[in-house]
C-alpha positions in Angstrom: -15.8 -24.2 -18.9 -18.0 -26.7 -16.4 -20.3 -24.7 -14.7 -21.8 -25.6 -11.4 -25.6 -25.9 -12.0 -27.9 -24.9 -8.7 -31.6 -24.3 -8.5 -33.0 -28.3 -7.4 -29.7 -29.9 -7.3 -28.5 -27.0 -4.9 -32.0 -27.3 -3.1 -31.6 -31.2 -2.6 -28.1 -30.9 -0.8 -29.1 -28.0 1.5 -31.9 -30.6 2.5 -29.7 -33.5 3.3 -26.9 -31.4 4.6 -29.5 -29.9 7.1 -31.1 -33.6 7.7 -27.4 -34.6 8.2 -26.7 -31.8 11.2 -29.8 -32.5 12.6 -29.1 -36.6 13.0 -26.0 -36.4 13.7 -24.1 -33.4 14.4 -21.7 -34.6 16.9 -19.6 -36.8 14.8 -19.2 -33.9 12.3 -16.2 -32.4 12.4 -16.9 -28.6 13.5 -14.9 -27.2 10.7 -12.2 -27.8 8.6 -9.1 -25.9 7.9 -9.0 -22.2 5.3 -6.7 -21.4 2.8 -3.9 -18.9 4.5 -3.0 -16.3 2.2 0.3 -16.6 2.6 0.2 -20.8 1.4 2.2 -21.2 -1.5 0.3 -20.8 -4.9 1.8 -20.6 -8.3 0.5 -18.9 -11.1 1.1 -20.5 -14.4 1.3 -19.3 -18.2 1.8 -21.9 -21.0 2.9 -22.7 -24.7 1.2 -25.2 -26.3 2.7 -26.6 -29.8 -1.1 -26.5 -31.1 -1.2 -23.0 -31.3 2.3 -22.2 -32.4 2.7 -24.8 -35.2 0.6 -25.2 -38.0 -1.1 -28.9 -37.8 -3.5 -28.2 -40.4 -4.3 -31.6 -42.9 -2.2 -33.4 -40.2 -3.1 -37.2 -39.4 -0.9 -37.3 -36.7 2.1 -35.4 -34.8 4.2 -36.3 -31.8 6.3 -33.2 -31.2 8.6 -34.0 -28.5 10.8 -31.3 -26.3 14.6 -31.5 -26.6 16.2 -29.1 -24.1 16.7 -25.3 -23.6 19.1 -23.0 -25.6 19.7 -19.6 -23.6 16.0 -19.2 -22.6 14.6 -20.6 -25.3 13.4 -24.3 -25.9 13.7 -26.8 -28.5 11.4 -29.0 -29.5 11.6 -31.7 -32.4 8.2 -31.4 -34.2 7.0 -34.2 -36.1 4.2 -35.4 -37.7 2.6 -37.4 -40.7 -0.4 -36.4 -43.6 -2.8 -38.7 -44.2 -1.3 -41.2 -46.9 -3.9 -41.4 -50.2 -5.7 -44.8 -50.6 -3.6 -45.2 -54.6 -0.3 -45.0 -52.5 2.6 -47.1 -53.9 5.0 -47.9 -50.9 7.6 -49.3 -53.7 8.0 -46.6 -56.1 6.1 -43.0 -54.0 8.1 -40.8 -51.9 6.6 -41.7 -48.1 8.6 -38.6 -47.2 6.3 -36.3 -48.6 3.8 -36.9 -46.8 6.2 -36.6 -43.7 7.3 -33.7 -41.4 10.0 -33.5 -39.1 11.8 -30.4 -38.3 13.8 -28.9 -35.3 11.6 -25.8 -33.9 13.3 -23.1 -31.2 10.8 -21.3 -29.7 11.0 -18.4 -26.8 9.5 -18.1 -23.9 6.5 -16.3 -25.2 5.7 -18.9 -27.9 7.4 -17.4 -31.1 9.2 -19.5 -33.3 12.9 -18.2 -33.7 14.4 -20.9 -36.3 12.8 -24.0 -37.8 15.2 -26.7 -39.6 13.6 -29.0 -41.9 15.7 -32.7 -41.2 15.2 -33.5 -44.6 17.9 -31.0 -45.6 20.2 -32.2 -43.2 20.3 -35.9 -43.9 19.8 -37.9 -46.8 16.2 -39.8 -45.8 17.3 -43.1 -48.1 20.1 -44.0 -45.5 20.0 -41.8 -42.4 17.7 -40.8 -40.0 17.7 -38.6 -36.7 18.6 -40.8 -33.8 18.7 -38.1 -31.1 18.5 -34.6 -30.6 20.5 -32.6 -27.7 21.7 -29.3 -26.8 24.8 -27.2 -26.2 24.9 -24.0 -25.2 23.5 -22.3 -28.0 23.5 -25.0 -30.2 21.7 -28.0 -31.4 23.4 -31.5 -32.1 21.5 -33.9 -34.1 23.0 -37.2 -33.8 21.9 -38.7 -37.1 22.4 -42.7 -37.6 23.4 -43.8 -41.2 23.0 -47.2 -42.3 24.5 -49.4 -44.9 23.8 -52.8 -45.8 24.3 -54.6 -42.0 26.2 -51.8 -40.7 25.0 -48.4 -39.2 27.1 -45.7 -38.0 26.3 -41.8 -36.6 27.5 -38.5 -38.2 26.7 -35.4 -36.5 25.3 -32.3 -37.1 25.4 -28.8 -35.2 23.0 -26.2 -35.5 22.8 -22.6 -34.4 19.1 -22.1 -32.7 19.2 -18.4 -32.9 18.8 -18.8 -36.9 19.1 -22.0 -37.8 22.0 -22.1 -39.5 24.3 -25.7 -39.9 27.5 -24.6 -38.3 29.2 -28.3 -38.3 29.1 -31.2 -39.9 31.3 -34.2 -38.8 31.6 -37.4 -37.6 32.5 -37.2 -34.3 31.0 -34.4 -31.7 32.8 -33.3 -28.6 29.3 -32.8 -27.1 28.5 -36.7 -27.9 32.2 -38.2 -27.5 30.8 -41.0 -25.1 28.6 -41.9 -27.8 31.0 -42.0 -30.4 33.4 -43.9 -27.9 31.3 -46.5 -26.9 30.0 -47.2 -30.2 33.9 -47.6 -31.5 34.5 -50.1 -28.1 31.2 -51.8 -28.5 30.0 -50.3 -25.3 26.3 -49.1 -25.2 25.5 -46.5 -23.4 22.5 -47.1 -21.0 22.1 -43.6 -19.5 23.4 -40.2 -19.0 22.8 -37.9 -16.1 23.9 -34.3 -15.2 24.3 -34.2 -11.9 26.4 -31.2 -9.9 28.6 -29.7 -13.3 29.2 -33.6 -14.4 28.0 -35.6 -16.7 27.8 -39.3 -15.9 27.3 -42.0 -18.4 26.4 -45.6 -18.1 28.1 -48.0 -20.4 27.5 -51.3 -20.4 29.6 -54.0 -22.6 28.5 -57.7 -23.1 30.8 -60.9 -22.9 29.2 -63.3 -25.4 32.0 -65.7 -23.6 30.7 -65.4 -20.3 27.0 -64.4 -21.5 27.5 -61.5 -18.9 27.3 -57.8 -19.4 29.7 -55.5 -17.3 29.2 -51.7 -16.3 31.3 -48.9 -16.3 30.6 -45.4 -15.2 31.9 -42.7 -16.9 32.8 -39.2 -15.8 33.1 -36.3 -17.2 33.7 -32.9 -15.7 33.1 -29.2 -16.8 36.8 -29.2 -17.9 36.5 -32.1 -19.9 38.4 -34.8 -18.3 36.9 -37.9 -18.0 37.3 -40.9 -15.1 36.3 -44.1 -16.0 34.6 -46.1 -12.9 34.1 -49.7 -13.1 31.0 -51.3 -11.1 32.3 -54.2 -8.8 29.7 -56.0 -6.6 32.0 -59.2 -5.7 30.1 -62.1 -6.3 26.7 -60.9 -7.3 26.1 -60.5 -10.9 25.0 -56.8 -12.2 21.8 -56.3 -14.8 21.6 -53.2 -15.1 22.0 -50.0 -13.3 18.5 -48.5 -12.1 19.6 -44.9 -11.1 22.4 -42.9 -10.7 21.0 -39.9 -8.5 22.2 -36.7 -7.4 23.0 -36.6 -3.0 24.8 -32.7 -3.8 28.0 -32.1 -2.1 29.1 -33.2 -5.1 28.5 -37.3 -4.4 25.8 -39.4 -6.4 24.1 -42.8 -5.4 24.1 -45.5 -7.7 21.7 -48.3 -7.5 22.6 -51.6 -9.2 20.2 -54.0 -10.1 22.1 -57.6 -8.8 20.7 -61.7 -8.9 20.3 -60.4 -4.9 18.8 -57.3 -3.2 19.9 -54.5 -5.3 23.2 -52.8 -4.4 24.2 -49.3 -3.5 27.1 -47.0 -3.8 28.0 -43.9 -3.0 30.0 -42.1 -6.0 32.5 -39.0 -5.2 31.9 -37.0 -8.5 35.4 -35.1 -8.0 37.6 -38.0 -7.3 36.1 -40.6 -9.5 35.7 -43.1 -6.7 32.9 -45.6 -5.8 31.7 -46.3 -2.0 29.6 -49.3 -1.5 27.1 -49.0 0.8 24.6 -51.0 2.8 21.0 -50.7 1.6 19.8 -49.1 5.5 22.6 -45.8 5.1 19.5 -45.0 2.1 16.7 -46.6 4.0 15.6 -42.9 4.7 15.4 -41.8 0.9 14.6 -45.1 -0.7 11.6 -45.6 2.1 10.3 -42.2 0.1 11.7 -41.8 -2.9 11.4 -45.2 -5.8 15.2 -44.4 -7.0 14.9 -46.5 -9.8 12.3 -43.9 -11.3 13.1 -40.8 -9.9 13.5 -37.6 -11.9 16.4 -35.4 -11.2 15.2 -31.4 -12.1 18.1 -29.0 -12.9 18.1 -26.3 -10.5 20.7 -23.2 -10.4 20.7 -23.4 -6.6 23.0 -26.6 -6.0 20.0 -28.7 -4.3 19.0 -32.0 -5.0 15.6 -31.9 -6.6 13.3 -34.9 -7.5 9.7 -35.3 -9.5 7.7 -36.8 -6.8 4.3 -38.4 -6.8 2.7 -35.4 -5.3 4.9 -32.6 -6.7 8.6 -31.6 -6.3 10.8 -33.0 -3.5 14.4 -32.0 -2.4 16.9 -34.7 -1.4 18.6 -33.2 2.3 21.5 -35.6 2.0 23.0 -34.3 5.4 19.5 -34.5 7.2 18.8 -37.6 5.7 15.1 -36.2 4.8 13.0 -36.2 1.6 11.1 -32.7 1.7 8.2 -31.8 -0.1 8.6 -27.8 -1.8 5.8 -28.3 -4.4 2.8 -29.6 -4.7 0.3 -30.4 -7.8 -2.2 -28.6 -5.3 -0.8 -25.1 -5.4 -1.8 -24.3 -8.9 -4.7 -24.2 -10.9 -3.4 -26.6 -13.8 -4.5 -30.0 -14.2 -2.5 -32.1 -12.0 -2.6 -34.8 -14.4 -1.0 -33.1 -17.2 1.5 -31.8 -14.9 2.0 -35.5 -13.6 2.5 -36.8 -17.0 5.2 -34.1 -18.3 8.5 -33.5 -16.9 9.9 -30.8 -15.0 12.8 -29.2 -16.7 13.8 -26.4 -14.4 13.3 -25.9 -10.3 14.6 -22.1 -9.2 12.5 -22.2 -5.9 9.4 -19.0 -7.1 10.1 -20.8 -10.7 9.2 -24.4 -12.0 9.0 -25.4 -15.8 7.2 -28.5 -16.7 7.1 -29.6 -20.3 5.4 -32.7 -21.7 2.8 -33.8 -24.0 -0.9 -33.8 -23.1 -3.1 -36.2 -24.3 -6.7 -34.7 -24.1 -8.5 -36.2 -27.0 -11.4 -38.2 -26.3 -12.4 -41.8 -27.3 -14.4 -40.9 -30.0 -12.3 -38.6 -31.2 -9.9 -39.6 -34.6 -7.3 -37.0 -34.5 -3.9 -38.0 -34.0 -2.3 -34.6 -33.5 -0.7 -34.2 -29.9 -0.3 -31.6 -27.8 3.1 -30.4 -26.6 3.3 -27.7 -23.6 5.4 -26.1 -21.7 4.3 -25.0 -18.6 5.9 -22.2 -16.4 4.8 -21.9 -12.6 5.7 -18.7 -11.1 5.4 -18.6 -7.2 2.1 -15.6 -6.4 2.6 -12.8 -4.2 -0.6 -14.1 -2.3 -2.9 -17.2 -2.6 -6.1 -16.2 -4.2 -7.8 -18.7 -2.8 -7.3 -17.2 1.1 -10.8 -17.8 3.2 -11.6 -20.8 1.5 -12.5 -23.9 2.9 -10.3 -27.0 1.9 -11.9 -30.1 0.6 -10.0 -33.3 0.6 -10.2 -35.7 -2.3 -9.4 -39.2 -2.6 -9.7 -41.0 -5.5 -9.3 -44.7 -5.7 -9.4 -45.1 -9.1 -6.0 -42.8 -10.1 -6.4 -39.5 -11.9 -7.2 -38.4 -15.4 -7.5 -35.5 -17.1 -10.9 -35.0 -17.1 -11.1 -35.4 -13.4 -8.4 -33.0 -12.8 -9.9 -30.2 -14.9 -12.9 -30.6 -13.6 -11.6 -30.1 -10.1 -10.1 -26.8 -11.6 -13.3 -25.8 -12.8 -15.0 -26.4 -9.7 -12.0 -24.6 -7.9 -12.4 -21.4 -10.1 -15.9 -20.7 -10.2 -16.2 -21.8 -5.9 -16.2 -18.9 -4.3 -16.0 -20.8 -0.8 -14.4 -24.0 -1.1 -10.9 -25.6 -2.7 -11.3 -29.0 -3.8 -7.3 -30.5 -3.0 -6.0 -34.2 -3.2 -5.6 -36.3 -0.7 -2.5 -38.1 -1.4 -1.9 -40.5 1.8 -3.2 -43.2 0.4 -1.2 -44.8 -2.6 -2.5 -48.2 -3.8 1.0 -49.3 -4.7 2.3 -48.7 -1.7 -0.5 -50.7 -0.1 0.2 -53.8 -2.5 3.8 -53.4 -1.7 3.1 -53.7 2.0 0.5 -56.4 1.8 0.7 -59.7 2.8 0.5 -62.7 0.3 1.9 -65.5 -1.4 0.4 -64.4 -4.6 -0.8 -61.5 -6.6 -4.3 -62.4 -6.1 -3.6 -62.5 -2.5 -1.9 -59.4 -2.4 -4.5 -57.3 -4.0 -7.6 -58.3 -1.7 -5.4 -58.0 1.4 -4.3 -54.8 0.1 -7.8 -53.1 -0.9 -8.6 -54.5 2.8 -5.9 -52.8 4.0 -6.8 -49.5 2.5 -10.5 -49.8 3.2 -9.4 -50.2 6.9 -7.1 -47.2 7.3 -10.2 -45.0 5.0 -12.5 -46.4 7.9 -10.0 -45.3 11.2 -9.0 -41.6 9.2 -13.0 -41.2 8.7 -14.3 -42.1 11.5 -11.2 -40.1 13.3 -12.3 -36.6 11.6 -9.1 -36.9 9.6 -10.5 -38.4 6.2 -11.3 -37.3 3.0 -14.2 -35.7 2.5 -14.9 -36.6 -0.9 -14.1 -40.5 -2.1 -14.3 -41.7 -5.7 -14.5 -44.7 -6.9 -14.7 -46.9 -3.5 -17.5 -48.6 -4.9 -15.4 -52.1 -3.8 -14.9 -51.1 -0.4 -18.7 -51.9 1.4 -16.6 -51.8 4.3 -17.7 -47.6 4.3 -20.9 -48.3 3.8 -22.2 -47.3 7.0 -23.7 -44.2 8.6 -20.7 -43.6 10.5 -18.5 -43.1 7.4 -20.7 -42.1 4.4 -23.6 -40.3 4.0 -26.3 -41.4 2.5 -26.8 -39.7 -1.2 -30.5 -41.0 -1.8 -31.5 -36.9 -1.8 -29.3 -35.7 -4.4 -30.7 -38.5 -6.6 -34.1 -37.4 -6.0 -33.0 -34.3 -7.0 -31.5 -35.4 -10.2 -35.0 -35.7 -11.8 -36.0 -38.8 -14.4 -33.1 -37.8 -16.7 -31.2 -40.6 -15.0 -30.7 -44.8 -15.2 -32.3 -44.5 -11.7 -32.4 -48.5 -12.0 -28.5 -48.1 -11.5 -29.1 -46.0 -8.3 -31.7 -48.2 -6.5 -29.1 -51.2 -7.1 -26.3 -49.6 -6.2 -27.8 -49.1 -2.7 -26.3 -50.9 0.7 -28.5 -53.4 2.4 -29.6 -51.5 4.3 -31.4 -49.0 1.6 -29.4 -46.5 1.9 -27.1 -45.1 -1.2 -23.2 -44.3 0.2 -21.7 -44.9 -3.1 -23.5 -42.9 -6.0 -22.7 -44.8 -9.1 -21.3 -41.8 -11.5 -20.9 -43.9 -14.5 -22.4 -47.0 -15.4 -20.8 -50.6 -16.2 -22.3 -54.0 -17.2 -20.7 -57.0 -16.4 -22.0 -60.4 -18.2 -21.7 -63.0 -21.1 -22.1 -61.5 -24.3 -23.0 -64.1 -27.1 -25.3 -64.6 -29.9 -29.2 -63.9 -29.1 -29.8 -67.0 -30.8 -27.6 -69.2 -28.5 -30.3 -68.7 -25.5 -34.2 -69.1 -24.9 -36.5 -66.4 -25.4 -36.9 -64.4 -22.4 -33.6 -65.5 -20.6 -31.8 -63.2 -18.7 -28.7 -65.0 -17.4 -27.8 -69.0 -16.6 -28.5 -71.2 -13.9 -25.8 -73.4 -13.4 -27.4 -76.2 -15.3 -28.1 -74.2 -17.9 -24.6 -72.6 -18.0 -23.5 -76.1 -18.0 -25.1 -77.4 -20.8 -24.3 -73.4 -22.8 -20.7 -74.2 -22.2 -20.6 -78.0 -23.5 -22.8 -77.2 -26.8 -22.5 -73.3 -27.5 -19.0 -72.9 -26.7 -17.9 -76.9 -27.3 -16.4 -76.9 -23.7 -14.6 -73.6 -23.5 -15.8 -71.7 -20.2 -16.0 -68.2 -21.3 -15.5 -66.9 -17.9 -12.2 -68.7 -18.0 -11.4 -68.7 -14.2 -10.3 -71.4 -11.7 -12.3 -72.6 -9.4 -12.1 -70.6 -6.4 -11.5 -67.7 -8.6 -14.7 -68.7 -10.1 -16.7 -69.1 -6.9 -15.8 -65.6 -5.4 -16.6 -64.1 -9.0 -20.1 -65.8 -8.9 -20.6 -65.1 -5.5 -19.6 -61.2 -5.7 -22.8 -61.2 -8.5 -25.3 -62.5 -6.4 -24.4 -60.9 -2.9 -28.1 -59.8 -2.1 -29.2 -64.1 -1.9 -26.2 -64.0 0.8 -26.5 -61.1 3.1 -29.5 -59.9 4.9 -29.5 -56.7 6.9 -25.4 -57.0 7.9 -25.9 -61.2 8.4 -24.4 -63.7 6.2 -25.9 -67.1 5.0 -23.4 -69.8 3.4 -25.3 -72.7 4.7 -28.7 -72.5 1.8 -28.8 -73.8 -1.5 -27.7 -71.0 -3.5 -23.8 -71.0 -2.2 -24.0 -75.3 -2.4 -24.9 -75.4 -5.9 -22.2 -72.6 -7.0 -19.4 -74.4 -4.9 -20.6 -77.9 -6.5 -20.9 -76.5 -9.8 -17.5 -74.7 -9.7 -16.2 -78.9 -7.8 -17.5 -81.0 -10.8 -17.1 -78.1 -13.9 -14.6 -75.7 -13.8 -10.9 -76.6 -14.4 -8.2 -75.3 -11.9 -6.6 -73.7 -14.2 -5.2 -70.3 -13.7 -6.6 -67.3 -14.2 -5.6 -65.1 -17.1 -7.2 -61.9 -15.1 -8.4 -60.5 -18.6 -11.5 -60.3 -20.7 -12.0 -63.7 -22.2 -13.4 -65.1 -25.1 -14.9 -69.0 -26.3 -14.4 -70.1 -29.7 -17.3 -71.7 -32.0 -15.0 -74.9 -32.5 -13.1 -74.7 -29.6 -9.7 -73.5 -31.2 -7.3 -70.8 -30.9 -7.5 -70.2 -34.6 -8.2 -66.0 -35.0 -10.7 -67.1 -38.1 -12.6 -69.0 -35.2 -15.9 -66.9 -34.5 -16.4 -65.8 -31.1 -19.6 -67.9 -29.7 -19.4 -66.3 -26.1 -16.8 -63.8 -23.8 -17.3 -62.5 -20.6 -16.4 -58.8 -19.7 -17.6 -56.2 -17.9 -19.2 -53.1 -20.7 -17.7 -49.9 -19.6 -18.3 -47.8 -22.8 -20.5 -47.3 -25.4 -17.7 -47.6 -28.1 -16.7 -51.5 -26.7 -20.2 -52.8 -26.7 -20.9 -50.9 -30.4 -17.4 -53.5 -31.8 -18.8 -56.4 -29.9 -19.6 -59.6 -31.8 -22.3 -60.0 -30.3 -25.2 -57.8 -28.4 -27.0 -60.2 -26.6 -25.7 -59.9 -22.5 -26.7 -62.3 -19.7 -25.7 -63.1 -16.2 -23.2 -64.9 -15.0 -24.1 -67.8 -13.7 -26.3 -68.1 -10.4 -28.4 -69.8 -8.6 -31.9 -67.9 -9.6 -30.4 -67.2 -13.5 -30.4 -63.4 -12.6 -29.3 -61.1 -15.5 -26.2 -59.2 -16.2 -25.2 -57.1 -13.3 -23.8 -53.0 -12.6 -20.3 -53.4 -12.1 -19.7 -50.2 -9.9 -16.2 -48.9 -11.4 -17.2 -45.4 -10.6 -18.6 -43.8 -7.9 -18.7 -41.1 -5.1 -19.3 -40.8 -1.6 -19.0 -38.2 1.1 -17.5 -38.4 4.5 -20.2 -38.7 6.9 -17.7 -36.7 9.5 -17.3 -33.7 6.9 -17.3 -30.0 8.2 -17.5 -28.9 4.5 -20.9 -30.8 3.5 -22.4 -27.8 1.9 -19.5 -28.0 -0.4 -19.0 -31.7 -1.0 -22.3 -31.9 -2.3 -22.0 -28.6 -4.4 -18.9 -30.7 -5.8 -21.2 -33.7 -6.4 -23.9 -32.3 -7.9 -21.7 -30.7 -10.5 -20.1 -34.5 -10.9 -23.8 -35.8 -12.1 -24.7 -32.6 -13.9 -25.0 -33.3 -18.1 -22.1 -31.6 -18.7 -20.0 -33.4 -16.9 -21.3 -36.4 -17.7 -21.1 -36.0 -21.3 -17.2 -35.3 -20.9 -16.5 -38.4 -18.7 -18.6 -40.3 -21.3 -16.2 -39.6 -24.2 -13.7 -40.4 -22.4 -14.6 -44.0 -21.8 -17.4 -44.5 -19.9 -21.1 -45.0 -20.0 -22.9 -42.1 -18.7 -25.9 -42.6 -15.8 -27.6 -39.1 -17.4 -29.7 -40.0 -20.2 -29.2 -37.4 -22.1 -25.4 -37.5 -21.8 -25.7 -41.2 -23.1 -27.3 -40.2 -26.0 -25.1 -37.5 -27.0 -22.2 -39.6 -26.5 -23.6 -43.0 -28.3 -24.2 -40.6 -31.4 -20.5 -39.3 -31.0 -19.5 -43.0 -30.9 -21.7 -44.3 -33.5 -20.5 -41.7 -36.0 -16.9 -42.7 -34.7 -16.9 -46.5 -35.9 -19.0 -46.0 -38.4 -17.9 -43.2 -40.8 -14.1 -42.1 -39.1 -12.6 -45.4 -38.4 -10.4 -46.7 -40.9 -12.1 -49.9 -41.2 -15.6 -48.2 -42.3 -17.4 -48.9 -39.4 -16.5 -53.1 -39.9 -15.9 -54.7 -36.3 -13.3 -57.4 -37.9 -13.2 -59.8 -34.5 -15.2 -62.1 -34.7 -13.5 -63.6 -37.7 -16.3 -62.9 -40.5 -16.7 -59.1 -39.7 -19.7 -57.1 -38.7 -21.0 -54.0 -39.4 -21.5 -51.2 -36.7 -25.4 -50.7 -36.3 -27.2 -47.4 -34.8 -29.8 -50.1 -33.7 -27.0 -51.3 -31.4 -27.3 -48.3 -29.2 -30.8 -48.6 -28.0 -30.0 -52.5 -27.2 -27.5 -51.5 -24.8 -29.8 -48.6 -23.6 -32.1 -51.6 -23.1 -30.2 -53.5 -21.4 -28.9 -50.8 -19.1 -32.6 -50.1 -18.1 -32.9 -53.5 -17.1 -30.0 -54.0 -14.3 -31.4 -54.5 -11.2 -28.5 -56.3 -9.0 -24.8 -55.0 -8.7 -21.7 -56.5 -8.2 -19.7 -55.6 -5.5 -15.8 -56.9 -4.1 -15.7 -57.4 -0.5 -12.0 -57.7 0.1 -12.2 -59.0 3.6 -15.0 -62.0 2.6 -13.0 -62.6 -0.9 -10.3 -63.1 0.9 -12.1 -65.8 3.4 -13.4 -67.6 0.9 -10.0 -67.7 -0.8 -8.7 -69.1 2.1 -11.6 -71.8 3.1 -13.1 -73.3 0.1 -10.1 -74.9 -1.4 -10.7 -77.7 1.2 -13.9 -78.4 0.0 -13.2 -77.9 -4.0 -10.0 -80.2 -2.9 -12.7 -83.1 -1.1 -11.1 -82.9 2.5 -14.0 -81.0 3.6 -17.9 -81.1 3.1 -19.2 -77.8 2.1 -21.5 -77.9 5.1 -18.4 -77.6 7.4 -17.0 -74.8 5.1 -19.9 -73.1 5.2 -20.0 -73.4 8.9 -16.5 -71.8 9.1 -16.8 -69.0 6.5 -20.0 -67.9 7.6 -18.7 -67.6 11.3 -15.1 -65.9 10.2 -17.4 -63.1 7.7 -20.3 -62.8 10.3 -17.3 -61.5 12.6 -16.2 -59.2 10.3 -19.7 -57.3 9.3 -20.1 -57.5 13.5 -17.0 -55.4 13.5 -18.2 -53.0 11.0 -21.8 -52.8 13.0 
């Protein structure tokens, strides 16, 4: 359990809170909403396979939820013991080191029956293909192979005592699979809707090189109807969804060579009626039909797993209503998001799925499967608490969810809920742009703008995570200055990281919660002593000689300009004004024009090999990347980190990937600052560090670094040897100190401003193609960017 620490942190928070009230109380919301005792809340109980199954000695496990037999749960429990070093794969029995069981578990977590699948299959010629349930029976579909031929046989198991009741070449509950196999069809999907089973069958015609699709509908009486999909002149490439609508109807969405097709399926009549896309816009505007998961329910209504919880389809009213929110319970949200709701009955919800909580430096391959039962509470236990809305640009994770749960349980005054209004995927889908890059920067600009509007109107989130690359929010109108929080943290942090994250007005609106270092990695012998980075002349010589002409940044001309501009923003900005007219930008533009090929960017970390070739055995000469976790650095071939090319040859930059900010308009300032303090505590920093980031707390950094070193030097399969360089490099404890030194030398921050990047993206090609001079382009860009900056003042 992570505890909230007060003392000096709380004192700093109180001082900051008071100063804000004096400076601008008219802008702060007078109050926030309080949790009502009658608002929905669900208590939970959980069954965890790591608690009920013996995992002693297992190298890995992968339990899977199968289904319910009555009130009991069926789990396919698979795992492996470590394979001995002297194991002979040609002579020794691999299955003696493998675990494969079918277990039935009661609602209170007791094992009712267990069947070893190796007792019902011939391990030399058979394997378990699929498991399903039918009443109180478990059906095992067994794949049988002989030479190049395969077939299926079926085994029925009584779930209550584990006895095999039937072995046969077909099974009534799996007749569709057997029929499809014998006819050459493929079952691409199976859906249980309103008491009917709908199977999607596909058949491929080699002569026409096309697939055809048929819906096989089986009613409770066992009668089957076959409904072909006829899309007229369009070719059907797949069925993306069969979704229940209630009232004995379903929606069928097809993937075609044009716009996706929509059909209404009458399950009882076995008829399919083509529908216009606009007839279902009320649904498709709210739900990604192709990704929708229907939830079994006894009340006849249609429920779906949604981005924020569970939604109900009201086909008659043509609307989608939320009936359960992840905010309405203490179970970690990220776990529920990754799990599947297996039943919903208003006051009781059951989820099942694997939960991956192992840290980056935990080599255990044992996976936990959880079955979580949520039961509606008579009263909300958080009644009277003030709500804090939190938005996370970087999405969710189990450790963020757990941190929020810990805060909510500990705090007597505040409850943090996720603000789900800002879906980055929706902004991307709605953004303008002819290519992915332009759509990305436009969607980021649109999202940043919407956040600014909502905050200034007093309706935005109270806490913002990972919005460091939204500098349009860096204003006292939108965010508070967190300098006082930093002053209360003491000396146990990389304070230079905080300093270089400050805005041009000297205020710290976005507090870094971790460290990521962006730069060029190469052997120290490849650069001069004392060199921090590369001037453009130095970089040209480095690429030509050390890298044999292969630029490790691997960006096209326009992206190279934007990347280097963002690495050195302080050269161009001065107290809210922009200057493209000096030598700094002219030299960047000239280098890009004369030295950078206009090849497409590959979008990832890149390397240049010593001989310029692509052979995997070539030694990497340099790579350009953002070092965002300690293990990543330990596994790098080289540990010399240098700044990207710049006018002044500066060193590597802080890549502000993770940050925390607080709305200047919040009405729950103290609660927000309590959470900021908790987030920056050593406990939370270490938790995050062990899950793939570099802590900004020095104590947490040291603890995580030791874990990472132990993992890679002792517990990894390669015995601590890194093979990505071709020749092999041994992980060294000294490299921890090297990374700490690199972090301690960071003196500037690389930040992306999507609104500015868009202008550069649109204007620079006229210079790079030779149509305009750099002076003309700089003037136009300067005017356009200055207009954006002035609007923010």
